[in-house]
PARO-658509 format. One record per residue (C-alpha): residue number from 1; residue in one letter; x, y, z. Coordinates in pm, 1 decimal, padded with zeros to 6 digits, always signed. Example, Ala and Ser with C-alpha at 12.3 -4.5 7.8 and 13.67 -1.06 7.14 Angstrom:
// residues 2
+------+------+----------+----------+----------+
! baro ! nuba !       px !       py !       pz !
+------+------+----------+----------+----------+
!    1 !    A ! +01230.0 ! -00450.0 ! +00780.0 !
!    2 !    S ! +01367.0 ! -00106.0 ! +00714.0 !
+------+------+----------+----------+----------+
***
This chain:
// residues 229
+------+------+----------+----------+----------+
! baro ! nuba !       px !       py !       pz !
+------+------+----------+----------+----------+
!    1 !    M ! +00011.6 ! +00018.7 ! -00001.3 !
!    2 !    H ! +00313.1 ! +00210.5 ! +00073.1 !
!    3 !    Q ! +00311.2 ! +00266.8 ! -00306.8 !
!    4 !    L ! -00069.7 ! +00369.2 ! -00324.4 !
!    5 !    V ! +00004.1 ! +00606.7 ! -00038.8 !
!    6 !    E ! +00299.6 ! +00780.7 ! -00216.4 !
!    7 !    A ! +00162.4 ! +00791.8 ! -00510.7 !
!    8 !    G ! -00206.3 ! +00999.6 ! -00412.2 !
!    9 !    I ! -00435.1 ! +00711.9 ! -00506.4 !
!   10 !    A ! -00502.0 ! +00609.8 ! -00184.4 !
!   11 !    L ! -00482.3 ! +00788.8 ! +00207.0 !
!   12 !    Y ! -00329.4 ! +00651.9 ! +00501.1 !
!   13 !    N ! -00546.9 ! +00664.5 ! +00859.4 !
!   14 !    P ! -00740.8 ! +00953.3 ! +00709.1 !
!   15 !    D ! -00950.3 ! +00902.4 ! +01026.0 !
!   16 !    K ! -00702.7 ! +00955.4 ! +01283.0 !
!   17 !    P ! -00381.2 ! +01084.0 ! +01103.9 !
!   18 !    D ! -00168.4 ! +01046.7 ! +01468.3 !
!   19 !    R ! -00267.4 ! +00630.2 ! +01465.4 !
!   20 !    P ! +00094.9 ! +00438.1 ! +01542.3 !
!   21 !    V ! +00267.2 ! +00332.8 ! +01247.4 !
!   22 !    N ! +00254.9 ! -00035.1 ! +01404.7 !
!   23 !    S ! -00093.4 ! -00030.1 ! +01502.3 !
!   24 !    P ! -00336.0 ! -00320.8 ! +01355.5 !
!   25 !    H ! -00582.1 ! -00084.2 ! +01333.9 !
!   26 !    A ! -00410.5 ! +00095.7 ! +01043.7 !
!   27 !    V ! -00717.0 ! +00205.7 ! +00770.9 !
!   28 !    Y ! -00599.8 ! +00310.9 ! +00401.9 !
!   29 !    Q ! -00956.4 ! +00449.5 ! +00205.9 !
!   30 !    I ! -00881.7 ! +00533.4 ! -00190.3 !
!   31 !    S ! -00853.9 ! +00956.1 ! -00220.9 !
!   32 !    A ! -01184.7 ! +01160.2 ! -00376.9 !
!   33 !    T ! -00896.9 ! +01265.5 ! -00671.9 !
!   34 !    A ! -00803.0 ! +00906.9 ! -00769.8 !
!   35 !    L ! -01200.1 ! +00783.8 ! -00721.2 !
!   36 !    F ! -01298.5 ! +01021.7 ! -00958.5 !
!   37 !    L ! -01035.5 ! +00970.8 ! -01198.5 !
!   38 !    I ! -01099.4 ! +00614.6 ! -01246.8 !
!   39 !    K ! -01448.1 ! +00706.5 ! -01277.9 !
!   40 !    Q ! -01335.6 ! +00904.2 ! -01579.6 !
!   41 !    Y ! -01230.6 ! +00587.9 ! -01725.7 !
!   42 !    G ! -01314.7 ! +00504.7 ! -02075.7 !
!   43 !    T ! -01471.4 ! +00857.7 ! -02149.7 !
!   44 !    D ! -01379.5 ! +01139.3 ! -02388.2 !
!   45 !    I ! -01260.2 ! +01395.8 ! -02061.1 !
!   46 !    Y ! -01065.6 ! +01079.2 ! -01910.9 !
!   47 !    Q ! -00723.2 ! +01188.7 ! -02083.5 !
!   48 !    K ! -00743.1 ! +01542.8 ! -01932.2 !
!   49 !    S ! -00894.4 ! +01444.8 ! -01609.8 !
!   50 !    L ! -00518.2 ! +01225.0 ! -01559.7 !
!   51 !    E ! -00319.1 ! +01538.1 ! -01653.8 !
!   52 !    K ! -00486.1 ! +01671.6 ! -01386.2 !
!   53 !    F ! -00504.1 ! +01422.5 ! -01128.5 !
!   54 !    R ! -00107.2 ! +01420.0 ! -01211.1 !
!   55 !    T ! -00067.7 ! +01795.8 ! -01135.8 !
!   56 !    E ! -00254.9 ! +01770.4 ! -00815.7 !
!   57 !    T ! -00137.9 ! +01462.8 ! -00654.0 !
!   58 !    G ! +00224.6 ! +01601.4 ! -00609.5 !
!   59 !    S ! +00113.4 ! +01877.9 ! -00414.7 !
!   60 !    L ! -00130.9 ! +01635.7 ! -00223.4 !
!   61 !    S ! +00103.5 ! +01391.7 ! -00138.5 !
!   62 !    E ! +00321.8 ! +01707.3 ! -00005.1 !
!   63 !    K ! +00002.4 ! +01759.6 ! +00215.7 !
!   64 !    Y ! -00060.0 ! +01412.5 ! +00355.9 !
!   65 !    K ! +00327.2 ! +01430.3 ! +00421.9 !
!   66 !    K ! +00290.2 ! +01756.6 ! +00616.6 !
!   67 !    E ! -00001.3 ! +01616.7 ! +00827.4 !
!   68 !    R ! +00161.8 ! +01330.1 ! +00913.5 !
!   69 !    K ! +00475.4 ! +01567.7 ! +01001.0 !
!   70 !    M ! +00264.3 ! +01753.6 ! +01223.4 !
!   71 !    Q ! +00150.2 ! +01440.8 ! +01393.5 !
!   72 !    M ! +00499.2 ! +01307.9 ! +01495.4 !
!   73 !    I ! +00628.9 ! +01325.6 ! +01850.0 !
!   74 !    P ! +00946.6 ! +01573.1 ! +01931.1 !
!   75 !    V ! +01222.6 ! +01423.4 ! +02158.7 !
!   76 !    Q ! +01528.0 ! +01633.4 ! +02280.9 !
!   77 !    V ! +01824.8 ! +01413.5 ! +02304.5 !
!   78 !    N ! +02093.6 ! +01625.6 ! +02375.3 !
!   79 !    K ! +02126.1 ! +01981.4 ! +02400.0 !
!   80 !    D ! +02204.7 ! +02039.4 ! +02056.3 !
!   81 !    E ! +01991.5 ! +01821.8 ! +01896.4 !
!   82 !    N ! +01644.9 ! +01705.6 ! +01810.8 !
!   83 !    I ! +01436.6 ! +01391.5 ! +01696.4 !
!   84 !    N ! +01107.8 ! +01318.9 ! +01567.3 !
!   85 !    L ! +00937.3 ! +01010.2 ! +01670.7 !
!   86 !    S ! +00603.4 ! +00799.3 ! +01502.8 !
!   87 !    P ! +00315.3 ! +00889.5 ! +01705.8 !
!   88 !    G ! +00170.9 ! +00690.3 ! +01944.6 !
!   89 !    K ! +00176.1 ! +00565.5 ! +02349.2 !
!   90 !    H ! +00483.3 ! +00381.5 ! +02247.7 !
!   91 !    S ! +00659.3 ! +00663.4 ! +02133.8 !
!   92 !    Q ! +00542.4 ! +00905.4 ! +02409.8 !
!   93 !    L ! +00639.0 ! +00682.2 ! +02695.7 !
!   94 !    I ! +01027.1 ! +00664.5 ! +02528.8 !
!   95 !    K ! +01008.7 ! +01087.0 ! +02528.3 !
!   96 !    E ! +00925.7 ! +01083.6 ! +02895.7 !
!   97 !    I ! +01220.0 ! +00799.9 ! +02921.6 !
!   98 !    I ! +01458.8 ! +01025.6 ! +02775.9 !
!   99 !    E ! +01350.4 ! +01421.3 ! +02889.0 !
!  100 !    E ! +01166.0 ! +01249.2 ! +03263.2 !
!  101 !    F ! +01382.9 ! +00958.3 ! +03366.2 !
!  102 !    A ! +01704.5 ! +00973.8 ! +03251.4 !
!  103 !    P ! +01797.4 ! +01362.7 ! +03412.3 !
!  104 !    R ! +01640.4 ! +01217.8 ! +03772.9 !
!  105 !    F ! +01813.6 ! +00879.6 ! +03744.2 !
!  106 !    L ! +02109.3 ! +00907.9 ! +03489.4 !
!  107 !    S ! +02232.3 ! +01219.4 ! +03570.8 !
!  108 !    G ! +02531.4 ! +01270.3 ! +03353.3 !
!  109 !    S ! +02416.2 ! +00991.2 ! +03134.0 !
!  110 !    T ! +02506.5 ! +01015.3 ! +02755.8 !
!  111 !    L ! +02188.0 ! +00890.0 ! +02535.4 !
!  112 !    L ! +02320.8 ! +00624.3 ! +02279.3 !
!  113 !    Y ! +02035.2 ! +00467.3 ! +02139.5 !
!  114 !    V ! +01667.6 ! +00529.6 ! +02062.2 !
!  115 !    G ! +01414.0 ! +00282.4 ! +01873.8 !
!  116 !    D ! +01112.7 ! +00438.0 ! +01690.1 !
!  117 !    T ! +00812.1 ! +00226.0 ! +01581.3 !
!  118 !    G ! +00816.4 ! +00322.8 ! +01209.2 !
!  119 !    K ! +01216.4 ! +00237.4 ! +01194.1 !
!  120 !    K ! +01438.8 ! +00033.1 ! +01396.2 !
!  121 !    W ! +01699.8 ! +00340.4 ! +01458.9 !
!  122 !    G ! +01577.4 ! +00651.8 ! +01576.7 !
!  123 !    Y ! +01851.1 ! +00781.9 ! +01715.5 !
!  124 !    F ! +02217.9 ! +00622.0 ! +01703.3 !
!  125 !    D ! +02538.3 ! +00791.8 ! +01884.3 !
!  126 !    E ! +02801.8 ! +00549.0 ! +01665.9 !
!  127 !    K ! +03085.7 ! +00766.9 ! +01798.9 !
!  128 !    T ! +03019.1 ! +00690.7 ! +02147.7 !
!  129 !    F ! +02901.4 ! +00359.2 ! +02091.5 !
!  130 !    E ! +03273.4 ! +00275.8 ! +01956.8 !
!  131 !    K ! +03439.6 ! +00468.9 ! +02256.9 !
!  132 !    T ! +03280.1 ! +00248.8 ! +02458.2 !
!  133 !    G ! +03406.4 ! -00081.7 ! +02273.9 !
!  134 !    L ! +03041.2 ! -00195.2 ! +02263.7 !
!  135 !    T ! +02948.3 ! -00443.9 ! +01994.7 !
!  136 !    F ! +02686.6 ! -00593.6 ! +01961.5 !
!  137 !    D ! +02414.0 ! -00808.2 ! +01662.3 !
!  138 !    E ! +02215.1 ! -00555.5 ! +01450.9 !
!  139 !    H ! +01980.2 ! -00826.1 ! +01359.4 !
!  140 !    G ! +01902.4 ! -00832.7 ! +01727.1 !
!  141 !    K ! +01601.1 ! -00719.0 ! +01906.4 !
!  142 !    M ! +01721.1 ! -00383.3 ! +02057.2 !
!  143 !    P ! +01583.8 ! -00256.7 ! +02319.1 !
!  144 !    D ! +01372.7 ! +00070.4 ! +02329.6 !
!  145 !    V ! +01681.7 ! +00309.8 ! +02454.6 !
!  146 !    I ! +02006.6 ! +00302.0 ! +02526.3 !
!  147 !    F ! +02208.5 ! +00517.4 ! +02802.2 !
!  148 !    Y ! +02574.9 ! +00535.6 ! +02866.8 !
!  149 !    N ! +02721.9 ! +00637.3 ! +03216.3 !
!  150 !    S ! +03089.1 ! +00649.8 ! +03206.1 !
!  151 !    L ! +03112.5 ! +00768.9 ! +03589.9 !
!  152 !    K ! +02999.3 ! +00480.0 ! +03686.1 !
!  153 !    N ! +03029.3 ! +00206.3 ! +03402.6 !
!  154 !    W ! +02683.9 ! +00147.7 ! +03361.8 !
!  155 !    L ! +02510.4 ! +00027.8 ! +03037.2 !
!  156 !    V ! +02107.4 ! +00094.4 ! +03066.9 !
!  157 !    L ! +01906.2 ! -00095.1 ! +02850.9 !
!  158 !    V ! +01573.1 ! +00007.2 ! +02876.8 !
!  159 !    E ! +01203.9 ! -00107.0 ! +02747.0 !
!  160 !    S ! +00898.8 ! +00105.5 ! +02727.5 !
!  161 !    V ! +00603.7 ! -00130.3 ! +02847.9 !
!  162 !    T ! +00247.6 ! -00019.1 ! +02656.9 !
!  163 !    S ! +00143.5 ! -00287.6 ! +02430.7 !
!  164 !    H ! +00467.6 ! -00537.6 ! +02440.0 !
!  165 !    G ! +00633.8 ! -00764.7 ! +02793.7 !
!  166 !    P ! +00884.4 ! -00609.8 ! +03028.4 !
!  167 !    V ! +01197.5 ! -00710.7 ! +03126.7 !
!  168 !    D ! +01143.4 ! -01054.2 ! +03191.6 !
!  169 !    S ! +01417.6 ! -01338.4 ! +03258.2 !
!  170 !    K ! +01386.4 ! -01413.0 ! +02880.5 !
!  171 !    R ! +01439.0 ! -01081.6 ! +02774.6 !
!  172 !    M ! +01681.0 ! -00996.0 ! +03015.8 !
!  173 !    L ! +01902.5 ! -01287.4 ! +02915.0 !
!  174 !    E ! +01850.6 ! -01216.2 ! +02517.5 !
!  175 !    L ! +01991.3 ! -00792.2 ! +02644.6 !
!  176 !    D ! +02261.8 ! -00955.5 ! +02813.2 !
!  177 !    K ! +02396.3 ! -01220.0 ! +02561.0 !
!  178 !    L ! +02328.2 ! -00913.9 ! +02247.1 !
!  179 !    F ! +02537.3 ! -00673.5 ! +02395.3 !
!  180 !    I ! +02909.4 ! -00802.5 ! +02470.0 !
!  181 !    T ! +03066.5 ! -00520.2 ! +02703.3 !
!  182 !    N ! +03259.4 ! -00512.6 ! +03021.4 !
!  183 !    L ! +03018.1 ! -00262.5 ! +03157.4 !
!  184 !    K ! +02776.9 ! -00292.8 ! +03420.6 !
!  185 !    K ! +02408.9 ! -00350.2 ! +03240.6 !
!  186 !    I ! +02081.0 ! -00180.7 ! +03442.0 !
!  187 !    F ! +01760.3 ! -00320.5 ! +03265.1 !
!  188 !    V ! +01471.8 ! -00120.1 ! +03363.7 !
!  189 !    S ! +01100.4 ! -00126.7 ! +03248.1 !
!  190 !    A ! +00956.0 ! +00184.5 ! +03183.4 !
!  191 !    F ! +00570.2 ! +00174.6 ! +03222.2 !
!  192 !    P ! +00346.6 ! +00445.1 ! +03169.5 !
!  193 !    N ! +00111.0 ! +00437.6 ! +03500.9 !
!  194 !    K ! +00069.8 ! +00199.5 ! +03754.8 !
!  195 !    Q ! -00222.6 ! +00047.1 ! +03609.5 !
!  196 !    M ! +00048.5 ! -00059.8 ! +03325.3 !
!  197 !    F ! +00251.4 ! -00174.2 ! +03565.1 !
!  198 !    T ! +00005.5 ! -00374.5 ! +03777.1 !
!  199 !    K ! -00131.6 ! -00557.7 ! +03457.9 !
!  200 !    Y ! +00264.5 ! -00730.9 ! +03400.8 !
!  201 !    S ! +00411.4 ! -00699.1 ! +03753.1 !
!  202 !    Q ! +00434.7 ! -01071.8 ! +03778.9 !
!  203 !    E ! +00640.2 ! -01109.6 ! +03467.9 !
!  204 !    I ! +00917.2 ! -00901.7 ! +03572.4 !
!  205 !    A ! +01291.5 ! -01058.3 ! +03612.8 !
!  206 !    W ! +01457.4 ! -01025.7 ! +03969.8 !
!  207 !    E ! +01793.3 ! -00807.9 ! +03927.2 !
!  208 !    T ! +01590.5 ! -00515.8 ! +03731.2 !
!  209 !    E ! +01465.6 ! -00235.8 ! +03803.6 !
!  210 !    V ! +01120.7 ! -00013.5 ! +03758.7 !
!  211 !    W ! +01023.1 ! +00345.1 ! +03613.4 !
!  212 !    I ! +00675.1 ! +00431.6 ! +03615.3 !
!  213 !    S ! +00623.8 ! +00753.9 ! +03422.9 !
!  214 !    D ! +00298.3 ! +00905.4 ! +03673.3 !
!  215 !    N ! +00534.4 ! +00863.7 ! +03968.5 !
!  216 !    A ! +00842.3 ! +00973.6 ! +03806.9 !
!  217 !    T ! +01042.1 ! +01061.7 ! +04138.7 !
!  218 !    H ! +01049.5 ! +00680.3 ! +04241.3 !
!  219 !    M ! +01145.0 ! +00392.1 ! +04133.2 !
!  220 !    I ! +01093.3 ! +00012.1 ! +04197.0 !
!  221 !    H ! +01372.1 ! -00219.9 ! +04273.5 !
!  222 !    F ! +01358.2 ! -00571.8 ! +04198.7 !
!  223 !    N ! +01635.4 ! -00631.3 ! +04426.2 !
!  224 !    G ! +01601.8 ! -00754.3 ! +04771.9 !
!  225 !    D ! +01973.2 ! -00684.8 ! +04864.8 !
!  226 !    K ! +01960.1 ! -00353.4 ! +04779.1 !
!  227 !    F ! +01771.5 ! -00267.4 ! +05093.3 !
!  228 !    I ! +01894.3 ! -00557.3 ! +05339.2 !
!  229 !    G ! +02262.1 ! -00643.1 ! +05212.9 !
+------+------+----------+----------+----------+
***
């Protein structure tokens, strides 16, 4: 359908432009101009209508792109750079992880990677990755956000939990194998609210951390020896 949308023949989510790109409820609809053109096929005015359609399609495509761009979620990844993530709850939580969680609990850390539902590599600080000596399988399932803390030698791997699960035991092992490094790996499951946390609480792996966006100043440590030694 992508080519039909680009050609101005079909519209993508005309009812709700901010619907996430990976939503199972995606809607496609034939455009009014394309429908009118099709109805003229075989008539004396078809050729003239076709020329008009080709002229208008370029401007329409730009219009749809601009409308889509307006729905993107802006994220400030550092003081000099901003990125735009695909619209949706998942990306909104990623924005909060970067702008709310990290300044509170990972002060001085560097953002290395941000995933996006529209594309795997929303942001990637390749230079810092190389400096840390990190190696990883590019075909592996990346976490949603990665931070590096040089003072504590931490590699912080964060999952944004809105529709898919948290860092459970299986996911923890996957992430542990994915990155080859001498840095200490910190695993974090981030939730938008307590309701979502409650839904997945029994799946969360021990020795991992939890952050809940609507309780942004607190964290939950699934690690008893932090408190009782």
